[in-house]
N, CA, C and O atoms as CSV, one atom per row, in Angstrom:
chain,resi,resn,atom,element,x,y,z
A,1,MET,N,N,-13.102,1.689,18.849
A,1,MET,CA,C,-13.944,0.644,18.323
A,1,MET,C,C,-14.581,-0.081,19.500
A,1,MET,O,O,-13.926,-0.338,20.510
A,2,SER,N,N,-15.816,-0.397,19.370
A,2,SER,CA,C,-16.482,-1.097,20.458
A,2,SER,C,C,-16.167,-2.586,20.385
A,2,SER,O,O,-15.931,-3.138,19.310
A,3,GLN,N,N,-16.170,-3.210,21.532
A,3,GLN,CA,C,-15.824,-4.621,21.618
A,3,GLN,C,C,-16.754,-5.456,20.741
A,3,GLN,O,O,-17.974,-5.300,20.781
A,4,GLY,N,N,-16.155,-6.343,19.952
A,4,GLY,CA,C,-16.924,-7.212,19.075
A,4,GLY,C,C,-17.123,-6.651,17.676
A,4,GLY,O,O,-17.464,-7.397,16.758
A,5,ALA,N,N,-16.919,-5.355,17.495
A,5,ALA,CA,C,-17.048,-4.754,16.162
A,5,ALA,C,C,-15.754,-4.988,15.391
A,5,ALA,O,O,-14.664,-4.869,15.951
A,6,ASP,N,N,-15.873,-5.321,14.111
A,6,ASP,CA,C,-14.690,-5.540,13.284
A,6,ASP,C,C,-14.949,-4.961,11.896
A,6,ASP,O,O,-15.690,-5.547,11.106
A,7,PRO,N,N,-14.343,-3.813,11.597
A,7,PRO,CA,C,-14.572,-3.162,10.302
A,7,PRO,C,C,-13.731,-3.732,9.162
A,7,PRO,O,O,-13.761,-3.195,8.055
A,8,THR,N,N,-12.983,-4.808,9.409
A,8,THR,CA,C,-12.060,-5.341,8.405
A,8,THR,C,C,-12.765,-5.718,7.112
A,8,THR,O,O,-12.251,-5.441,6.029
A,9,SER,N,N,-13.928,-6.343,7.206
A,9,SER,CA,C,-14.624,-6.741,5.979
A,9,SER,C,C,-15.072,-5.519,5.185
A,9,SER,O,O,-15.066,-5.557,3.955
A,10,ALA,N,N,-15.456,-4.444,5.851
A,10,ALA,CA,C,-15.841,-3.217,5.149
A,10,ALA,C,C,-14.636,-2.595,4.455
A,10,ALA,O,O,-14.755,-2.107,3.331
A,11,VAL,N,N,-13.482,-2.608,5.107
A,11,VAL,CA,C,-12.253,-2.101,4.490
A,11,VAL,C,C,-11.898,-2.954,3.278
A,11,VAL,O,O,-11.555,-2.421,2.222
A,12,ASP,N,N,-11.978,-4.279,3.424
A,12,ASP,CA,C,-11.689,-5.189,2.309
A,12,ASP,C,C,-12.603,-4.930,1.118
A,12,ASP,O,O,-12.145,-4.892,-0.023
A,13,GLU,N,N,-13.876,-4.756,1.379
A,13,GLU,CA,C,-14.843,-4.512,0.303
A,13,GLU,C,C,-14.546,-3.188,-0.403
A,13,GLU,O,O,-14.570,-3.117,-1.632
A,14,TYR,N,N,-14.273,-2.161,0.360
A,14,TYR,CA,C,-13.951,-0.851,-0.212
A,14,TYR,C,C,-12.671,-0.936,-1.044
A,14,TYR,O,O,-12.606,-0.377,-2.138
A,15,ALA,N,N,-11.661,-1.630,-0.534
A,15,ALA,CA,C,-10.406,-1.796,-1.271
A,15,ALA,C,C,-10.630,-2.591,-2.550
A,15,ALA,O,O,-10.064,-2.257,-3.590
A,16,ARG,N,N,-11.439,-3.627,-2.488
A,16,ARG,CA,C,-11.718,-4.442,-3.669
A,16,ARG,C,C,-12.360,-3.602,-4.765
A,16,ARG,O,O,-11.995,-3.716,-5.935
A,17,LYS,N,N,-13.317,-2.758,-4.385
A,17,LYS,CA,C,-13.978,-1.890,-5.360
A,17,LYS,C,C,-12.992,-0.925,-6.007
A,17,LYS,O,O,-13.135,-0.577,-7.180
A,18,ARG,N,N,-11.994,-0.494,-5.243
A,18,ARG,CA,C,-11.000,0.455,-5.761
A,18,ARG,C,C,-9.788,-0.254,-6.357
A,18,ARG,O,O,-8.846,0.392,-6.817
A,19,LYS,N,N,-9.820,-1.614,-6.346
A,19,LYS,CA,C,-8.722,-2.440,-6.884
A,19,LYS,C,C,-7.396,-2.141,-6.176
A,19,LYS,O,O,-6.354,-1.982,-6.812
A,20,ILE,N,N,-7.466,-2.072,-4.862
A,20,ILE,CA,C,-6.286,-1.819,-4.038
A,20,ILE,C,C,-6.003,-3.048,-3.191
A,20,ILE,O,O,-6.912,-3.657,-2.627
A,21,ILE,N,N,-4.744,-3.397,-3.114
A,21,ILE,CA,C,-4.303,-4.558,-2.327
A,21,ILE,C,C,-4.218,-4.165,-0.861
A,21,ILE,O,O,-3.712,-3.095,-0.522
A,22,THR,N,N,-4.723,-5.047,0.013
A,22,THR,CA,C,-4.610,-4.816,1.454
A,22,THR,C,C,-3.794,-5.935,2.090
A,22,THR,O,O,-3.824,-7.082,1.643
A,23,GLY,N,N,-3.074,-5.579,3.128
A,23,GLY,CA,C,-2.357,-6.550,3.937
A,23,GLY,C,C,-2.839,-6.417,5.366
A,23,GLY,O,O,-3.204,-5.324,5.799
A,24,LYS,N,N,-2.845,-7.510,6.100
A,24,LYS,CA,C,-3.344,-7.479,7.473
A,24,LYS,C,C,-2.367,-8.136,8.427
A,24,LYS,O,O,-1.731,-9.139,8.105
A,25,VAL,N,N,-2.264,-7.547,9.605
A,25,VAL,CA,C,-1.482,-8.132,10.688
A,25,VAL,C,C,-2.320,-8.033,11.951
A,25,VAL,O,O,-2.805,-6.957,12.300
A,26,SER,N,N,-2.489,-9.151,12.631
A,26,SER,CA,C,-3.144,-9.137,13.924
A,26,SER,C,C,-2.057,-8.918,14.966
A,26,SER,O,O,-1.202,-9.776,15.189
A,27,MET,N,N,-2.109,-7.759,15.592
A,27,MET,CA,C,-1.050,-7.369,16.520
A,27,MET,C,C,-1.104,-8.232,17.780
A,27,MET,O,O,-2.166,-8.684,18.207
A,28,GLY,N,N,0.022,-8.433,18.330
A,28,GLY,CA,C,0.184,-9.225,19.532
A,28,GLY,C,C,1.671,-9.366,19.761
A,28,GLY,O,O,2.471,-8.608,19.211
A,29,GLU,N,N,2.028,-10.312,20.551
A,29,GLU,CA,C,3.432,-10.521,20.888
A,29,GLU,C,C,4.260,-10.836,19.640
A,29,GLU,O,O,3.912,-11.721,18.859
A,30,GLU,N,N,5.337,-10.113,19.468
A,30,GLU,CA,C,6.318,-10.306,18.392
A,30,GLU,C,C,5.768,-10.059,16.985
A,30,GLU,O,O,6.283,-10.617,16.016
A,31,MET,N,N,4.746,-9.243,16.868
A,31,MET,CA,C,4.209,-8.931,15.544
A,31,MET,C,C,4.666,-7.558,15.053
A,31,MET,O,O,4.213,-7.088,14.008
A,32,GLU,N,N,5.567,-6.910,15.808
A,32,GLU,CA,C,6.064,-5.593,15.420
A,32,GLU,C,C,6.795,-5.640,14.081
A,32,GLU,O,O,6.581,-4.777,13.230
A,33,PHE,N,N,7.652,-6.635,13.887
A,33,PHE,CA,C,8.444,-6.708,12.661
A,33,PHE,C,C,7.565,-6.917,11.431
A,33,PHE,O,O,7.715,-6.179,10.458
A,34,PRO,N,N,6.645,-7.900,11.431
A,34,PRO,CA,C,5.776,-8.048,10.255
A,34,PRO,C,C,4.926,-6.800,9.995
A,34,PRO,O,O,4.707,-6.428,8.842
A,35,ALA,N,N,4.454,-6.161,11.051
A,35,ALA,CA,C,3.642,-4.951,10.877
A,35,ALA,C,C,4.477,-3.826,10.278
A,35,ALA,O,O,4.035,-3.148,9.351
A,36,ALA,N,N,5.680,-3.627,10.807
A,36,ALA,CA,C,6.556,-2.569,10.303
A,36,ALA,C,C,6.929,-2.823,8.849
A,36,ALA,O,O,6.939,-1.893,8.043
A,37,LYS,N,N,7.231,-4.060,8.507
A,37,LYS,CA,C,7.594,-4.394,7.129
A,37,LYS,C,C,6.430,-4.141,6.185
A,37,LYS,O,O,6.617,-3.587,5.102
A,38,MET,N,N,5.232,-4.542,6.585
A,38,MET,CA,C,4.064,-4.344,5.747
A,38,MET,C,C,3.770,-2.850,5.567
A,38,MET,O,O,3.395,-2.415,4.478
A,39,MET,N,N,3.942,-2.075,6.631
A,39,MET,CA,C,3.725,-0.635,6.534
A,39,MET,C,C,4.762,0.013,5.615
A,39,MET,O,O,4.417,0.845,4.776
A,40,ASP,N,N,6.016,-0.363,5.772
A,40,ASP,CA,C,7.069,0.195,4.914
A,40,ASP,C,C,6.780,-0.119,3.446
A,40,ASP,O,O,6.927,0.745,2.582
A,41,ASP,N,N,6.372,-1.352,3.169
A,41,ASP,CA,C,6.035,-1.750,1.806
A,41,ASP,C,C,4.842,-0.947,1.296
A,41,ASP,O,O,4.850,-0.476,0.158
A,42,GLY,N,N,3.831,-0.792,2.125
A,42,GLY,CA,C,2.643,-0.032,1.731
A,42,GLY,C,C,2.949,1.426,1.451
A,42,GLY,O,O,2.376,2.024,0.540
A,43,MET,N,N,3.845,1.994,2.230
A,43,MET,CA,C,4.230,3.390,2.009
A,43,MET,C,C,4.909,3.575,0.648
A,43,MET,O,O,4.774,4.619,0.010
A,44,LEU,N,N,5.635,2.551,0.220
A,44,LEU,CA,C,6.325,2.626,-1.071
A,44,LEU,C,C,5.406,2.325,-2.248
A,44,LEU,O,O,5.526,2.950,-3.302
A,45,THR,N,N,4.485,1.370,-2.081
A,45,THR,CA,C,3.706,0.872,-3.210
A,45,THR,C,C,2.265,1.369,-3.255
A,45,THR,O,O,1.595,1.224,-4.278
A,46,GLY,N,N,1.783,1.950,-2.166
A,46,GLY,CA,C,0.403,2.424,-2.125
A,46,GLY,C,C,-0.593,1.401,-1.635
A,46,GLY,O,O,-1.802,1.620,-1.723
A,47,LYS,N,N,-0.105,0.281,-1.116
A,47,LYS,CA,C,-1.010,-0.734,-0.555
A,47,LYS,C,C,-1.633,-0.203,0.732
A,47,LYS,O,O,-1.105,0.705,1.374
A,48,TRP,N,N,-2.744,-0.780,1.080
A,48,TRP,CA,C,-3.389,-0.465,2.348
A,48,TRP,C,C,-2.986,-1.517,3.380
A,48,TRP,O,O,-2.801,-2.687,3.044
A,49,VAL,N,N,-2.853,-1.097,4.626
A,49,VAL,CA,C,-2.463,-1.999,5.711
A,49,VAL,C,C,-3.507,-1.909,6.819
A,49,VAL,O,O,-3.922,-0.819,7.214
A,50,VAL,N,N,-3.920,-3.062,7.306
A,50,VAL,CA,C,-4.855,-3.139,8.419
A,50,VAL,C,C,-4.118,-3.782,9.589
A,50,VAL,O,O,-3.688,-4.932,9.504
A,51,LEU,N,N,-3.977,-3.042,10.667
A,51,LEU,CA,C,-3.408,-3.591,11.900
A,51,LEU,C,C,-4.567,-3.838,12.852
A,51,LEU,O,O,-5.248,-2.904,13.274
A,52,GLN,N,N,-4.783,-5.090,13.183
A,52,GLN,CA,C,-5.904,-5.481,14.020
A,52,GLN,C,C,-5.442,-5.692,15.460
A,52,GLN,O,O,-4.291,-6.048,15.713
A,53,ASN,N,N,-6.351,-5.470,16.385
A,53,ASN,CA,C,-6.101,-5.722,17.813
A,53,ASN,C,C,-4.904,-4.934,18.341
A,53,ASN,O,O,-4.062,-5.479,19.054
A,54,CYS,N,N,-4.832,-3.662,17.992
A,54,CYS,CA,C,-3.683,-2.833,18.378
A,54,CYS,C,C,-3.571,-2.631,19.890
A,54,CYS,O,O,-2.506,-2.260,20.383
A,55,HIS,N,N,-4.631,-2.863,20.613
A,55,HIS,CA,C,-4.582,-2.770,22.074
A,55,HIS,C,C,-3.640,-3.819,22.674
A,55,HIS,O,O,-3.244,-3.709,23.835
A,56,LEU,N,N,-3.284,-4.833,21.886
A,56,LEU,CA,C,-2.384,-5.876,22.377
A,56,LEU,C,C,-0.910,-5.481,22.281
A,56,LEU,O,O,-0.043,-6.188,22.794
A,57,ASN,N,N,-0.626,-4.363,21.630
A,57,ASN,CA,C,0.765,-3.937,21.470
A,57,ASN,C,C,0.857,-2.415,21.533
A,57,ASN,O,O,1.212,-1.768,20.548
A,58,ILE,N,N,0.541,-1.859,22.672
A,58,ILE,CA,C,0.525,-0.409,22.871
A,58,ILE,C,C,1.915,0.197,22.672
A,58,ILE,O,O,2.028,1.317,22.174
A,59,ASP,N,N,2.968,-0.520,23.051
A,59,ASP,CA,C,4.325,0.020,22.872
A,59,ASP,C,C,4.615,0.300,21.403
A,59,ASP,O,O,5.185,1.341,21.076
A,60,PHE,N,N,4.237,-0.600,20.523
A,60,PHE,CA,C,4.454,-0.394,19.090
A,60,PHE,C,C,3.613,0.774,18.588
A,60,PHE,O,O,4.055,1.522,17.715
A,61,MET,N,N,2.423,0.938,19.120
A,61,MET,CA,C,1.574,2.059,18.714
A,61,MET,C,C,2.254,3.389,19.049
A,61,MET,O,O,2.089,4.373,18.328
A,62,GLY,N,N,3.015,3.416,20.139
A,62,GLY,CA,C,3.751,4.618,20.510
A,62,GLY,C,C,4.812,4.992,19.492
A,62,GLY,O,O,5.139,6.169,19.343
A,63,GLU,N,N,5.352,4.007,18.790
A,63,GLU,CA,C,6.372,4.244,17.760
A,63,GLU,C,C,5.756,4.658,16.426
A,63,GLU,O,O,6.458,5.163,15.550
A,64,MET,N,N,4.477,4.452,16.268
A,64,MET,CA,C,3.828,4.660,14.975
A,64,MET,C,C,3.875,6.107,14.489
A,64,MET,O,O,4.001,6.343,13.288
A,65,GLU,N,N,3.777,7.075,15.395
A,65,GLU,CA,C,3.805,8.472,14.968
A,65,GLU,C,C,5.078,8.779,14.192
A,65,GLU,O,O,5.035,9.447,13.159
A,66,HIS,N,N,6.202,8.294,14.684
A,66,HIS,CA,C,7.477,8.523,14.005
A,66,HIS,C,C,7.544,7.742,12.703
A,66,HIS,O,O,8.037,8.252,11.698
A,67,ARG,N,N,7.062,6.533,12.714
A,67,ARG,CA,C,7.099,5.682,11.519
A,67,ARG,C,C,6.212,6.250,10.412
A,67,ARG,O,O,6.542,6.122,9.233
A,68,LEU,N,N,5.102,6.869,10.772
A,68,LEU,CA,C,4.166,7.384,9.782
A,68,LEU,C,C,4.545,8.765,9.243
A,68,LEU,O,O,3.929,9.249,8.294
A,69,ASN,N,N,5.541,9.391,9.835
A,69,ASN,CA,C,6.015,10.696,9.383
A,69,ASN,C,C,7.505,10.638,9.069
A,69,ASN,O,O,8.304,11.328,9.701
A,70,PRO,N,N,7.877,9.815,8.093
A,70,PRO,CA,C,9.310,9.655,7.813
A,70,PRO,C,C,9.895,10.917,7.175
A,70,PRO,O,O,9.272,11.553,6.326
A,71,LYS,N,N,11.095,11.253,7.604
A,71,LYS,CA,C,11.764,12.421,7.059
A,71,LYS,C,C,12.645,12.062,5.871
A,71,LYS,O,O,13.042,12.942,5.108
A,72,ASP,N,N,12.954,10.779,5.705
A,72,ASP,CA,C,13.919,10.370,4.698
A,72,ASP,C,C,13.313,9.656,3.489
A,72,ASP,O,O,14.051,9.144,2.647
A,73,LYS,N,N,11.972,9.611,3.387
A,73,LYS,CA,C,11.371,8.957,2.226
A,73,LYS,C,C,10.015,9.563,1.901
A,73,LYS,O,O,9.377,10.199,2.739
A,74,VAL,N,N,9.598,9.350,0.672
A,74,VAL,CA,C,8.306,9.828,0.197
A,74,VAL,C,C,7.279,8.722,0.395
A,74,VAL,O,O,7.541,7.560,0.085
A,75,VAL,N,N,6.128,9.081,0.904
A,75,VAL,CA,C,5.055,8.115,1.126
A,75,VAL,C,C,4.103,8.167,-0.079
A,75,VAL,O,O,3.653,9.239,-0.484
A,76,HIS,N,N,3.809,6.993,-0.638
A,76,HIS,CA,C,2.896,6.884,-1.778
A,76,HIS,C,C,1.550,7.495,-1.402
A,76,HIS,O,O,1.049,7.280,-0.298
A,77,GLU,N,N,0.975,8.248,-2.314
A,77,GLU,CA,C,-0.275,8.960,-2.009
A,77,GLU,C,C,-1.463,8.027,-1.784
A,77,GLU,O,O,-2.450,8.446,-1.180
A,78,ASP,N,N,-1.405,6.787,-2.243
A,78,ASP,CA,C,-2.510,5.852,-2.051
A,78,ASP,C,C,-2.403,5.041,-0.760
A,78,ASP,O,O,-3.344,4.334,-0.398
A,79,PHE,N,N,-1.273,5.134,-0.066
A,79,PHE,CA,C,-1.090,4.365,1.173
A,79,PHE,C,C,-2.133,4.772,2.207
A,79,PHE,O,O,-2.402,5.956,2.410
A,80,ARG,N,N,-2.707,3.773,2.849
A,80,ARG,CA,C,-3.634,4.001,3.960
A,80,ARG,C,C,-3.317,2.991,5.051
A,80,ARG,O,O,-2.962,1.844,4.781
A,81,LEU,N,N,-3.454,3.444,6.284
A,81,LEU,CA,C,-3.280,2.565,7.436
A,81,LEU,C,C,-4.581,2.562,8.211
A,81,LEU,O,O,-5.101,3.613,8.588
A,82,TRP,N,N,-5.095,1.375,8.442
A,82,TRP,CA,C,-6.324,1.195,9.217
A,82,TRP,C,C,-5.934,0.442,10.482
A,82,TRP,O,O,-5.200,-0.544,10.417
A,83,ILE,N,N,-6.416,0.897,11.619
A,83,ILE,CA,C,-6.117,0.198,12.860
A,83,ILE,C,C,-7.415,-0.101,13.596
A,83,ILE,O,O,-8.354,0.695,13.593
A,84,THR,N,N,-7.441,-1.279,14.231
A,84,THR,CA,C,-8.565,-1.620,15.089
A,84,THR,C,C,-8.029,-1.822,16.502
A,84,THR,O,O,-6.927,-2.331,16.708
A,85,CYS,N,N,-8.832,-1.415,17.450
A,85,CYS,CA,C,-8.379,-1.458,18.843
A,85,CYS,C,C,-9.603,-1.470,19.749
A,85,CYS,O,O,-10.581,-0.763,19.505
A,86,GLN,N,N,-9.533,-2.262,20.770
A,86,GLN,CA,C,-10.562,-2.197,21.797
A,86,GLN,C,C,-10.254,-1.003,22.687
A,86,GLN,O,O,-9.106,-0.560,22.748
A,87,PRO,N,N,-11.248,-0.479,23.371
A,87,PRO,CA,C,-10.987,0.638,24.294
A,87,PRO,C,C,-9.900,0.249,25.301
A,87,PRO,O,O,-9.955,-0.817,25.914
A,88,CYS,N,N,-8.923,1.127,25.457
A,88,CYS,CA,C,-7.827,0.811,26.382
A,88,CYS,C,C,-7.424,2.009,27.221
A,88,CYS,O,O,-6.274,2.107,27.650
A,89,GLY,N,N,-8.350,2.916,27.457
A,89,GLY,CA,C,-8.096,4.041,28.342
A,89,GLY,C,C,-7.085,5.018,27.797
A,89,GLY,O,O,-6.986,5.225,26.588
A,90,SER,N,N,-6.342,5.612,28.690
A,90,SER,CA,C,-5.408,6.676,28.305
A,90,SER,C,C,-4.083,6.133,27.789
A,90,SER,O,O,-3.185,6.919,27.487
A,91,GLU,N,N,-3.933,4.832,27.679
A,91,GLU,CA,C,-2.679,4.235,27.217
A,91,GLU,C,C,-2.435,4.475,25.727
A,91,GLU,O,O,-1.283,4.583,25.309
A,92,PHE,N,N,-3.481,4.560,24.927
A,92,PHE,CA,C,-3.317,4.654,23.480
A,92,PHE,C,C,-2.805,6.046,23.125
A,92,PHE,O,O,-3.330,7.040,23.626
A,93,PRO,N,N,-1.771,6.137,22.253
A,93,PRO,CA,C,-1.183,7.431,21.902
A,93,PRO,C,C,-2.187,8.333,21.182
A,93,PRO,O,O,-2.688,7.976,20.115
A,94,LEU,N,N,-2.478,9.478,21.751
A,94,LEU,CA,C,-3.459,10.391,21.171
A,94,LEU,C,C,-3.036,10.906,19.802
A,94,LEU,O,O,-3.886,11.117,18.937
A,95,GLY,N,N,-1.737,11.113,19.590
A,95,GLY,CA,C,-1.258,11.599,18.305
A,95,GLY,C,C,-1.538,10.634,17.173
A,95,GLY,O,O,-1.668,11.056,16.025
A,96,LEU,N,N,-1.633,9.373,17.463
A,96,LEU,CA,C,-1.925,8.371,16.440
A,96,LEU,C,C,-3.378,8.435,16.002
A,96,LEU,O,O,-3.701,8.166,14.846
A,97,LEU,N,N,-4.248,8.793,16.932
A,97,LEU,CA,C,-5.664,8.902,16.582
A,97,LEU,C,C,-5.872,10.035,15.621
A,97,LEU,O,O,-7.002,10.291,15.203
């Protein structure tokens, strides 16, 4: 995503048209727990989750591949995860993209 661009309103509008609930977390210091909880809930219920400013928490992004491919639970078919991130070079996990 280019600096200054924010697709959140477009995601919200699309979700509203489809009558889907979205949750948002602006990533940063100590936001791993709320983000993980919201994702776990979304995987169960089919809600959409928007994680904003993911460049602020690259370590958590590294854990996302495992979290998004759980071996012990079924993921609701309507679940979607949207992430926004400023360019951050080679630090961002390629598997997540």
